[in-house]
C-alpha positions in Angstrom: 125.4 115.7 70.3 127.2 116.6 73.6 128.7 114.0 75.8 126.3 115.1 78.6 123.3 114.4 76.4 124.7 111.0 75.3 125.3 110.1 79.0 121.8 111.0 80.0 120.4 109.0 77.1 122.5 106.0 78.1 121.4 106.2 81.7 117.7 106.4 80.6 118.1 103.5 78.2 119.7 101.3 80.9 117.0 102.2 83.4 114.3 101.3 80.9 116.1 98.0 80.0 116.3 97.2 83.7 112.5 97.9 84.2 111.7 95.7 81.2 114.0 92.9 82.5 112.4 93.0 86.0 108.9 93.1 84.5 109.6 90.1 82.2 111.0 88.1 85.2 108.0 88.9 87.4 105.3 88.5 84.7 106.3 84.9 84.2 105.0 83.9 87.7 102.3 86.5 88.4 98.6 85.8 89.1 96.4 88.4 87.4 92.8 88.5 88.5 90.4 90.9 86.7 87.0 91.2 88.5 83.5 91.9 87.4 80.6 91.6 89.7 79.5 88.4 88.1 82.9 86.8 88.5 83.3 87.5 92.2 83.5 84.5 94.4 80.8 83.8 97.0 83.0 85.2 99.7 84.1 88.3 97.7 80.5 89.0 96.7 79.4 88.8 100.4 82.1 91.3 101.4 81.0 93.6 98.6 77.3 93.4 99.4 77.9 93.8 103.1 79.7 97.1 102.3 76.8 98.3 100.1 74.2 97.5 102.7 76.3 99.2 105.4 76.5 102.3 103.2 72.8 102.3 102.2 70.8 100.3 104.8 67.7 98.4 103.6 64.8 100.8 103.4 67.0 103.9 103.0 67.3 106.1 100.0 70.5 107.7 98.7 69.4 111.1 100.0 69.1 109.6 103.5 72.8 108.7 103.6 74.3 111.9 102.0 74.4 113.6 105.4 76.5 116.6 106.5 78.8 114.3 108.5 79.3 111.4 106.1 82.7 110.8 104.4 82.8 112.1 100.9 85.6 109.7 100.1 83.5 106.7 101.2 80.5 108.0 99.2 82.7 108.4 96.1 83.6 104.8 96.4 80.0 103.9 97.0 79.2 105.4 93.6 82.1 103.5 92.1 80.8 100.2 93.7 77.3 100.8 92.5 78.5 101.3 88.9 80.7 98.2 89.2 77.6 96.1 90.2 75.2 98.0 87.9 71.9 96.4 89.0 68.7 98.1 88.1 68.7 101.6 89.6 72.4 101.5 90.6 73.6 104.0 87.9 70.9 106.4 89.0 72.0 106.1 92.6 75.6 106.7 91.6 74.7 109.7 89.6 72.9 111.2 92.6 75.9 110.6 94.8 78.4 112.0 92.3 76.3 115.2 91.7 76.6 115.8 95.5 80.3 115.0 95.7 81.3 117.2 92.7 79.8 120.4 94.1 81.9 120.1 97.3 85.4 120.8 95.8 87.5 123.9 96.6 88.3 125.5 93.3 90.1 128.8 94.3 93.6 128.3 93.0 95.0 131.0 95.2 94.4 128.9 98.4 96.4 126.1 100.0 93.4 123.8 99.7 92.9 124.3 96.0 91.6 121.2 94.3 90.7 119.2 97.5 87.2 117.9 98.2 85.6 118.3 101.6 86.2 115.4 104.0 82.6 116.0 105.1 80.2 118.9 104.9 80.4 119.7 108.6 83.6 119.3 110.5 85.7 119.4 107.3 89.3 118.4 108.0 90.6 120.2 104.9 92.7 117.1 104.2 95.0 117.8 101.2 95.1 114.1 100.5 91.5 114.1 99.4 92.7 115.4 96.0 94.4 112.1 95.4 91.9 109.8 97.1 88.7 111.2 95.5 90.5 112.2 92.3 91.8 108.7 91.6 88.5 107.1 92.3 86.8 109.6 89.9 89.3 108.5 87.3 88.1 104.9 87.6 84.5 106.1 87.3 85.3 108.2 84.2 87.5 105.6 82.5 85.2 102.6 83.1 81.6 103.9 83.6 81.2 107.3 81.9 78.8 105.7 79.4 76.5 105.0 82.3 76.4 108.7 83.5 74.7 111.8 82.2 76.8 114.2 80.1 76.8 117.0 82.7 78.3 114.7 85.4 81.0 113.5 83.0 81.9 117.2 82.4 81.9 118.0 86.1 84.2 115.0 86.8 86.6 116.3 84.1 86.6 119.8 85.6 87.1 118.4 89.1 90.0 116.3 88.0 91.8 119.2 86.4 91.5 121.2 89.6 92.7 118.3 91.7 95.7 117.6 89.5 96.7 121.3 89.4 96.3 121.4 93.2 98.5 118.3 93.5 101.2 120.0 91.3 101.1 123.0 93.5 101.4 121.0 96.7 104.1 118.7 95.2 104.4 116.0 97.8 107.9 114.3 98.2 108.4 110.8 96.9 108.9 109.5 100.5 105.2 110.3 101.3 104.6 106.9 99.8 100.9 106.3 99.4 100.0 109.9 98.4 103.0 110.5 96.2 102.2 107.4 94.1 98.6 108.4 93.7 99.7 112.0 93.0 102.0 110.9 90.2 99.2 109.0 88.6 96.7 111.7 89.0 98.9 114.3 87.3 100.1 112.0 84.5 96.5 110.8 83.7 95.0 114.3 83.7 97.9 115.9 81.9 97.8 113.3 79.2 94.1 113.1 78.8 93.5 116.8 78.7 96.7 117.8 77.0 98.2 119.8 79.9 101.9 119.1 79.4 102.9 120.6 82.7 100.9 118.1 84.6 101.9 115.1 82.4 105.6 115.9 82.8 105.3 116.5 86.5 103.5 113.2 87.0 106.0 111.2 85.0 109.0 112.8 86.8 107.4 112.1 90.2 106.9 108.5 89.2 110.5 108.2 88.2 111.6 109.7 91.5 109.4 107.3 93.5 110.8 104.3 91.5 114.4 105.5 92.1 113.8 106.0 95.8 112.4 102.5 96.1 115.3 100.9 94.3 117.9 102.4 96.7 116.9 100.0 99.4 114.0 98.0 97.9 111.7 99.6 100.5 109.1 102.3 100.7 109.5 105.0 103.3 106.1 104.4 105.0 107.3 101.0 106.1 105.3 98.0 107.3 102.0 99.7 107.7 98.9 97.3 107.8 96.8 100.2 106.6 99.0 102.2 104.2 100.6 99.2 102.6 97.1 98.5 101.3 96.8 102.1 99.9 100.2 101.7 98.3 99.1 98.6 96.5 96.0 100.4 95.2 98.1 103.3 94.0 100.5 101.0 92.2 97.5 99.2 90.6 96.5 102.6 89.2 99.9 102.8 87.5 99.5 99.3 86.1 96.0 99.7 84.8 95.2 103.3 84.0 98.4 105.2 83.4 98.9 106.4 79.8 102.7 106.3 79.9 104.1 102.9 79.1 107.1 103.7 81.3 104.8 104.3 84.3 102.9 101.1 83.6 106.1 99.2 83.5 107.4 100.7 86.7 104.1 100.1 88.3 104.1 96.4 87.5 107.7 96.0 88.7 107.1 97.8 91.9 103.8 96.0 92.5 105.4 92.6 92.2 108.4 93.5 94.4 106.1 95.2 97.0 103.8 92.1 97.2 106.9 90.0 97.8 108.0 92.4 100.6 104.6 92.3 102.2 104.3 88.5 102.0 107.7 88.1 103.5 106.7 90.2 106.5 103.3 88.6 106.9 102.6 85.6 109.2 99.5 83.7 107.9 99.4 81.6 111.1 99.1 84.6 113.3 97.3 86.6 110.6 99.4 89.6 111.4 102.5 91.6 110.3 105.3 91.9 113.0 106.6 95.2 114.2 107.8 97.7 113.8 105.0 99.7 112.2 106.0 103.2 110.9 102.3 103.8 110.7 99.8 101.6 112.4 96.2 101.8 113.7 96.1 98.6 115.7 98.0 95.7 117.2 96.0 92.8 115.8 94.8 92.8 112.2 92.2 90.1 113.1 90.4 92.6 115.3 90.2 95.8 113.1 89.9 96.5 109.4 93.2 97.3 107.7 93.5 97.9 104.0 96.3 95.3 103.7 94.0 92.9 105.5 91.4 93.6 102.9 93.8 92.9 100.0 94.9 89.7 101.6 91.3 88.6 102.2 90.6 89.2 98.5 93.8 87.4 97.4 93.4 84.3 99.5 89.6 84.3 98.9 88.9 82.4 102.1 87.1 83.8 105.2 89.0 81.5 107.5 92.4 82.8 106.3 91.4 86.5 106.1 93.2 88.8 108.6 90.0 90.8 109.3 87.2 90.9 111.9 84.4 88.3 111.1 81.6 90.9 111.2 80.8 94.4 109.9 80.8 96.0 113.3 84.6 95.7 113.7 86.7 98.8 114.2 87.5 100.9 111.1 85.0 99.1 109.0 84.9 102.2 106.8 88.1 100.9 105.2 86.0 98.4 103.3 85.2 101.2 100.9 88.6 100.2 99.4 86.8 97.2 97.9 85.6 99.5 95.1 89.1 100.4 93.7 90.5 96.9 94.4 87.8 95.1 92.4 87.9 97.8 89.7 91.7 97.6 89.3 92.2 93.9 89.9 94.8 91.8 91.6 98.4 91.1 90.3 100.5 89.1 92.7 103.4 86.7 92.3 102.3 83.1 92.6 104.8 82.3 95.3 103.8 85.3 97.4 100.1 84.3 97.1 101.0 80.9 98.4 102.9 82.5 101.3 99.8 84.5 102.3 98.0 81.2 102.8 100.5 78.9 104.5 103.5 79.6 106.8 106.6 78.5 105.1 109.7 78.8 107.4 111.1 80.9 110.2 113.1 83.9 109.0 115.2 86.7 110.3 114.7 90.0 108.3 116.8 93.1 108.2 116.0 96.3 106.2 117.4 99.8 105.8 114.5 102.2 105.2 115.0 105.7 103.7 112.7 107.8 105.9 112.6 111.5 106.9 110.8 111.2 110.3 112.8 113.0 112.9 115.9 111.0 113.7 118.2 109.1 111.4 117.7 109.5 107.6 118.0 105.8 107.3 116.1 103.7 109.8 117.3 100.2 110.6 114.6 97.5 110.9 115.1 94.0 112.3 112.5 91.3 112.7 112.3 87.6 113.5 109.3 85.6 112.4 108.4 82.1 113.7 105.1 80.2 113.1 103.7 80.9 116.6 105.5 84.1 117.5 107.3 87.0 116.0 109.0 90.2 116.9 110.5 93.3 115.3 111.8 96.7 116.0 113.3 99.9 114.5 116.4 101.9 115.3 116.5 105.7 114.5 113.0 107.1 114.8 112.8 110.2 117.2 109.3 111.3 116.0 106.7 111.1 118.8 103.6 109.7 117.3 101.1 107.1 118.4 101.0 105.6 114.9 104.6 104.5 115.3 105.1 101.1 116.9 108.8 101.2 117.7 108.9 97.5 118.7 106.3 94.7 118.9 106.2 91.1 119.9 103.3 88.9 119.0 102.5 85.3 119.9 99.6 82.8 119.8 98.0 82.5 123.3 96.6 79.2 124.7 93.1 80.0 123.7 94.0 81.0 120.1 94.0 84.7 120.8 97.0 86.9 119.9 99.1 88.2 122.8 101.4 91.1 122.3 104.0 93.5 123.8 104.4 97.0 122.5 107.3 99.4 122.7 105.5 102.7 121.9 106.5 105.4 119.4 107.5 108.0 122.0 110.8 108.8 120.4 112.7 107.7 123.5 113.9 104.3 122.5 115.6 102.2 119.8 114.7 98.6 119.3 117.0 95.9 117.9 115.9 92.3 117.3 118.1 89.3 116.9 117.0 85.7 116.1 116.5 85.1 119.9 115.9 88.4 121.7 114.5 91.9 121.6 116.8 94.6 123.0 115.5 98.0 123.9 118.0 100.9 124.1 117.7 104.5 125.4 117.7 107.1 122.6 119.4 109.7 124.8 120.0 111.1 128.3 116.5 112.6 128.4 115.0 109.2 128.6 114.2 108.6 132.3 111.4 106.0 132.0 110.9 102.9 129.9 107.3 102.1 129.2 106.0 98.9 127.8 102.4 97.8 127.1 101.3 94.2 127.2 98.1 92.3 126.3 97.9 88.7 127.4 94.7 86.8 128.3 94.5 86.0 132.1 97.5 88.3 132.9 97.6 90.1 136.2 99.8 92.9 137.6 101.9 90.3 139.4 102.7 88.6 136.1 105.4 91.2 135.4 107.2 91.4 138.7 109.7 88.6 138.2 112.4 88.1 135.7 110.3 85.6 133.9 106.9 86.8 132.7 104.7 83.7 132.4 101.9 84.6 130.1 99.2 82.6 128.2 101.1 80.8 125.5 104.4 82.6 126.1 107.1 83.0 128.6 109.2 86.2 128.3 112.5 86.0 130.1 113.6 89.6 131.0 117.2 90.7 131.5 117.5 94.1 133.0 119.1 95.9 136.0 116.4 98.6 135.9 114.1 99.1 138.8 110.5 98.4 138.0 108.3 101.3 139.1 104.9 99.9 138.4 102.9 97.2 136.5 99.2 98.0 136.4 96.1 97.6 134.4 95.4 100.8 132.5 92.4 102.6 131.0 92.1 100.9 127.6 90.1 103.7 126.0 92.9 106.2 126.8 95.5 103.6 125.5 93.6 103.3 122.3 93.6 107.1 121.8 97.2 107.7 122.7 98.7 104.8 120.9 96.5 104.8 117.8 95.0 101.4 118.4 91.5 100.9 116.9 90.5 97.6 118.5 89.2 97.2 122.1 90.8 95.0 124.7 89.4 93.8 128.0 92.7 94.6 129.7 96.0 96.1 128.9 99.0 96.3 131.3 101.5 99.1 131.4 104.9 98.1 132.8 107.2 101.0 133.7 110.9 100.9 134.6 113.1 103.8 136.0 116.2 104.7 134.0 119.1 106.2 136.0 120.6 109.4 134.8 124.0 107.7 134.5 122.9 105.0 132.1 125.3 104.2 129.3 123.5 104.5 126.0 125.4 101.6 124.5 124.0 99.3 127.1 120.5 97.8 126.5 117.8 99.0 128.9 116.2 95.6 128.7 116.5 92.3 126.9 113.4 90.3 126.3 113.9 86.6 125.3 110.7 84.8 124.2 110.3 81.1 125.1 107.3 79.6 123.3 
């Protein structure tokens, strides 16, 4: 045997040993919860039933809700949820939904959209991620409930999965597209193994190894600190844990899942029921006011409505994310005991620093810093030049006097870098093209005059501001426009925009502004 082959074998053996070692260490203190409808708690069952009623309102038939504008992803999960419950008539309803879903897949392998399902019949977004989203949910249905379905539907699911997996191979997303790449690896490995398509099985296993390797470089995923996509990532890793055929993928999945829960719990503040900035992808500023998938996971894990970081009623923004209850309950929860406790009770103040491998425009490694206290927290990122409302370059949160959450946002306009210390947030110019610094603030009872002095006295928080910049304006803005431009789902009565002018001669090494919170 050649030295090269021996070397490769040694490297593979060492990597497997490391995975087994990490898995053994984490398994000793991990809470595993497997769910059936009958074992759901009162709170969990209420969330589940509320979702079903929202999808099929009382008095409506399945045919009434399979409209041309409804989400095919949500309806796939509705079928999955009905099979999970399996009351009288549920499997028949699920069969009707699945028959409708399965005929709406693109199966021309010569097209870019090969293997995807329509997002909706009308106004189809041609979203390539629908291969993974719907495909993975169909795998749950096939694996757990095929005995409840007619033979023809079982066959159509299998045909659809093969098309989806082949389309995923053709697209070949990179490992740093975190949530989709993890699902894609699983989809290809499962389909390739089950239907004896070696090309797919091999590609899925290799992608899983690449994802694992990328995570281990800095112990972070590239889609960093996202209240929505962290939740998708946890579901994707649960697929590896529960339904992958490869023992290696199962082991990597359990290791990553435990480490990722620890990272999420470290960044979560149970007193504020929020994660601090920065958000590489975010759809809101307050998890208590919109439905995020990470918020749904935490609600299920802590199993207590009072501790859940979600709106209290079904009419909250982005309620459609509750469809994720179906895969969560079907795959189960696996979380380290210490991290479950940290989701329930604030432990101690902590400063956090992370290096994130990420290919957004800017630095290849983004630097994240954050400081978390019980009643306030802040965080920021250095190195992102991509202009995108989902990016929250910097954020500061605090508990207001009335119990609400106040916040300050440094938007993802590509013009700034944010660095946080234990005591202050510093905002820097990203280049000479930056002529204005824009900050957004929500605070109960604030007025335009609140931001004119060097000390911003807000409800529950005083922000001491050090800057030599000239303030151009501080005014209440159109909240609907803010929501659209900054990818914020929840509604606020008032939001203020504070704008500073940056001189052309400004030295990039000097902070534009330093914000010092005093709670």
